[in-house]
N, C-alpha and C positions, 0 to 999 in steps of 0.2 A: 504493499499500500503506499502511495506516494501523493501528498497533497500537491506537490508541484505537477506531477504528471496529471492529476485530476483537473487542475487549473489549465493546463495546455489543452488536454483532450476536450473539455467543456467548451473552451473558446473556439476551437475547431469545428466542434458539432453544431454550435448555434450561431457561428460567426458573429460572436459578441464577446466584449469584455465589460459590459454594462452591469453595473451592481444596483438593483432597485431597492432603495431604502424603503422601509414601511414604518411611517410615523402617523398612526392613526389619531385623528382629532375628530370626534363624532360630530361636532358643530359643523365641520366642513364637509360631511359626508351626507349626500341627499337621500337618506334612507331613514324611516322612522322606526322606533322600537327600542329595546334595550341595548346597551352598549355592546353586548356580546353579539346579538343578532345583526347590528349595524355593522360591526367591524368584520365579522365572518362574511356577511353577504358582499360587503364591498370588496374585499380581496379575493374572494371566490368567483365573483363576477369577472374580475380582472383576469384570473387564472383561466377561466372558461374561455374568454376572449383570446387569450394566448394560445390555448389548445386549438381553437377553431382556425386561427390563423397561422399556426405552426410558427409563431414568432415569440421568442423567449428572451430574457435577460440571461446573463451568464450566472447570475447568483441573485438571491434575495437577501437583504439585510434588515430584519426586524429590529427596531430600537426597542429594547425591553421596557424602557421607562414609559413610553408611550402606551404600552399594554398595561403596565402596573398601576397606572393612575386610575384605572377603571376597576381596580380590585380583581376579584376572582372572575368576573365578567371579562375582563381584558385578558387575564391569563389563560382562562379556557378558550378564548378566541385565539390566542397565540398558538396554543397546542393544536388546535384544529388546522390552522393555517400552514404551520409547519408541516404537519402530516400530509395535507392535500397537495401542497407544493412539491414535497419530496416525491410523492407518488407519481408526479408528472416529471420526474427526473431533474428537478431544479435544486441546486444546493442551497444550503441555509447558512448564512454568516450572521451569528447572533451578536448585534451590536449591545454588549453589556458593560463593557469598560471596567471589568473586575479587577481587583488588586488588593490584597491584604496579607497579613502574616502568613506563614507557610501553611498551617493547618487550615486556616479559613480559605486561602487560595485553593487547597486541595478540594475542600467541600464545594466551593464555587465552580471548579473545574468539573467535578463530577456531575453538578447539577447541569451545567452548559452541555456536556457532551453525551451524559447518559439520559437524564430526564428530558431535556429539551432536543436532544438527538441532532444537535447542529454539527455542521461540517467544520466551522471555524467560529472564533470568537475575537472580539477586540478586548485588550487589557490595558490597564494603567500601570506604569512601571515605577512610580515614585517611591514605593518602599523597597525597591532593590531586588537582587537576584533571588532571594528565598521566596519573594512574593510571585515572581514570575515563572520559576522553574516547575511548579505543579501543573501549570498549563502547557509548558512546553514539553513535558514528558509525554503528552498526548499526541505530539507530533509523530512519535514512534507507532502510533495506531492509525496514521493517515490524516490527522487533524490538522488544521491551520490556526495559527495565533498571531494575530496582528497587534503589535505593540505600539502604543501612541508615541509618535516621535516629533512630527512637526504639524500641529493640529491647525485646522482651518478657521477657528474662532477668533474673534477680534481680540480677545484677553490673552491669546497665546504668547504674545510678546512679553507680557509680564514676567514670566519665568523663562521662557523657552529661549529668548534673546540674551539672557544674562551670560556673562562670560565667565568660564572657568579656565584659568591658565590661558587666557586670550581666545578661547574657542567657545562658541556659543553652546548653550546648553543642549539644543536639538542635535548638534553634531556630536556631543559627548553621548547622547542617547543612541545616536546611530552607531558610535563605537561599541556601546555596550550591547546592542543588538547583534552585532558581529560576534562579541564574546560569548553571548548566550546562545548562539546560533545552532539549530538543527534543521534539516530540511523541513519546510513548512512554517519556519519563523518568518514573519513579514513585519511590515511597518505602515502605520497610518501616516500619510504625509498629504497635507492639503494642497488643493489647486489654488488657494488664495495667495500664495507666495510661490510664483513660478521660479524665481531665482533660487530660493531654497530647495525647491522640487529638484531643480537641475543639480544643485550642489550634492544633495543627498543621493540621487539616482547615480550620479558619476562616482561617488564615493563606494557605493555598493558594488556597482559593475567593476570597479577597480580592485575590489577585494577578492573577485572571483568567486563569490558566494551568491547564490541566487536568492534574493530577498524580494518576494512578492509585495507590491505596494497596494494599499487600499487608499484610493485618492477621492476624498469628499471635496465639497466646496465648489463644484462645477456649476456654472450658471449664474444665478443672481448673486451668489457669494463671492464669485471670483472668475478664474479663467474659463474658457470654452473648453469642451472635450478635445476639440481639434488642437488647441494650444498644448494641452497635456500631452497629446500624442507626439507633437513635434518635439517636446522636451525629452520624451522617452527615446525617440528616434535619434535625436542628437547626441544622447549619451550611449547610444548602442545598447539600450536595455530591451530585452525581449518582451515585446508588448503582450504576448499571450499569457504571462503569468500575473498580470496586473489587472486591477479592477477599478473602473471610474464610476463613482457614486452619483446617483440622483435620486433624491427622495421626494420632496414636495413637488418638484418639476415633472414627475411622473404621477405621483399620487393624486395631485389635484390639477392635472393638465386640463381637465374638462372646465374649470373655473377660467383659467387663461383663455381658452378657445370659446368660452361662453356657449357651451353646448351642455346637454343633459346626459348623454351617454358617456359616463365616467370611465367605463371599462374600455370603450373604443378609444378614447382620448389617451389613456394611460398607455395602451400598446402603441398607439401612434407616436407617442413621445419617446418610447424605447427605440422604435425603428428609426425616428429622426436622429436620436443620439448614435445609433449604430452606423447610420450613413456618415455622420460627422466624423466619427472615429475611422471609418473607411477600412475595417478589417477585411481583407480580401485574401482567400486561400484557394 
């Protein structure tokens, strides 16, 4: 089992490196009912549209916080969505950003990979090696672990730009990711800072270790998907192992297009991103 091999084969199979984030906000979903019903119907309708059109993202990325806010309704909906999407062959990257002392991280990792049955997870490295190792151990089982490195949010500069021995913290994190590396260990690097994305991509390529990138912040937050691809190509980084994320741009595309068919609009948005990325094989 190899997570990197899975990334490549999935990209080839669906001709996509798009990561569809899932950030449910029931007030933005044009369905009436209880939160579980609303969330399930919304995302299962989108899945149905994908299946009908044979048009898919490379992976889905449910943000667990958006489901947790609705209590057991949201969590039960998440379980249903993961099960149904995986039954259509779509991998799941659980955006959980976990990270704690070793024993707690061990419990978190078991939850992510056994209970939620996800293929990969995002984690926070602030507490150091013993907090990330329980997740990385799962790479030996073919799982992926994306470590926050250079995030796309506005406040990222508060800590990640601080210098340690003249080197910004995000590059120190990149160095640590190489130290912790096992095949399947990746990094979260936002598209809001293209220069830093290029710097990190070049650094990883130069290490001769394959570090898959999860790249959020495309669209309203920062660069276009096409600009991200240009950076990856410029640094001779194998595009097939990376994933470019769009969440609200897919989920709520129907609002932007001012149409009622949210499922059609979501899959249209995925196809538009795929064309912009231009993955041809």
